[in-house]
Residue, then its C-alpha position, 0 to 999 in steps of 0.5 A: m874155878k873153886t876149890i871145895v875141901g872136906s875133912f873126914d875121920s878115915f880114909e874109907a870115908a874119903k875113898r867113898v867121897s872120891q868115888d861118888l865125885m867120879n860118879e858125878g863126872f868130876g875129873d880125876s885130875d881135879v880130885n885129891v885125897v890125902a889120908s893118914n896111914l898111921r896104922g899102916d893099913y895100906a901098903g906103902s907105909s910102915t907104922g913107926d918106920y916112916a917107910r922108905t918104901s918101893t917106888t917101883a912096885a906096880l899098880p895093876a893096870g887102871g887100878e882095877g880090883l885094888t883093895m885094902t891090904k896089909d902087905r908091906i913093900p920091903d924095898r926102900d927109897v927116900d928123897d934125900a932133898s925133901g925128907a919125904a919117903a915115897g912109895a907106890v901103894t899096892g892097896g886101899v885104892v880110891g874107888g875104881a877110878a883109873g886115873l886117880a888110882a894110878s897116882l896113889m902113893g904112900l908118903a911120909i911127911p916129917g911132922i905128920g907121919p905116914i900118909i897116902a895121897a892121890g891126885p895132882i897133890v902127889a906131885t907137890l907133896s913128893g917134890a924135891g924140897v917140899g917134904a922137908v917140913a909138914g908145911g908141904l901139905i899146907g903149901g899144897l892147900t894154900d896153892m889151891g886157894v885154901s886160907k893158911g889158917d884152914a890149911e893148918y887145921y886140915a894138916e893137923s887133922v891128917r896128923r891126927g889120923g884123918a883124911l882130906v878130899t879136895v875137888r876143883a869145880d866151876d861155880s855151877r857144880a861146886d854146890r853138888a861137890a859140897d853136898i856129896m862131902r856132907e852126905h858122907g859126914a864131913v867134919d866141921i873143922d872149926q868145931r874139931a879144932e875147938q875139941w883139940r884145944e879143949r884137950g890142950w892143943t895150942g895151934w899148928d906146930e910144924k915141929a911137933d912129933p907125929y902122932t902114934t897109934a896110942d895117941l889115936d886110941r886116946d883121942r878116939d876114947l875121948s871123942g867117942a863115935t863120930d856122928r855121921a849127921t854132924g861129922l863131929a864126935g858124938g860122945m863128948v862136949g868138953d868133959r861132958p858126955v852127950a847123945s849125938n842127937e843133942r849135939d845135932q840140935t846145937l848146930s844150925t843149918t848154917n853151921r852144918d853147911q860150914r862142914v865143907r869149905t869152898y874157896 
């Protein structure tokens, strides 16, 4: 079995990917979604207060009809052993897949901030002792076979407002899973990390403060709109603005293929 990982700029993109994977017959027990909820767009997390949200708020049976909501769940519950706040998420469900929807949960990971997650990785992220550091996400990814260096990039991408989709697939279906992720504008994580370095990032730091909405807005302003074809911010190369087609011409087919990693 292989693990295929795609990085995306939003939960909405990750949600579409997970739905298409389900439509292709990938099982909900093989798909994971982890996405920033820094803006608090999905119930189960509250921006600024790393949301001690309810663990008892019910999802509709099968997850049908769940959509994005800004409703908040006032009850609070934190795993004292892990430091990770956990709560059932009442909105923004991944597609309509009943199994994946049922696992959707709002969490708050120290060092990363509020996230929403679905799939088997939820148990890893919310387990006792795991969430005490942001490395819980890194550990969950390395357990899937992701290299530590790449896992740190993926964790940083979530910290900065992004989303991840992972899927387990046998050799005969791995390429199709990767193609679905590329079709939805997966980000070249190496290229994205280089953009971060151009803005002063020096590498993964589990003690770094979580991002704020102001940080998100600043990065969007610097990066410009994301180019769907390349998965990269189309507005800047370093300090130089470029058109998205110019950036696209700088990427070989091989580099585009590297936008999705298989481990």
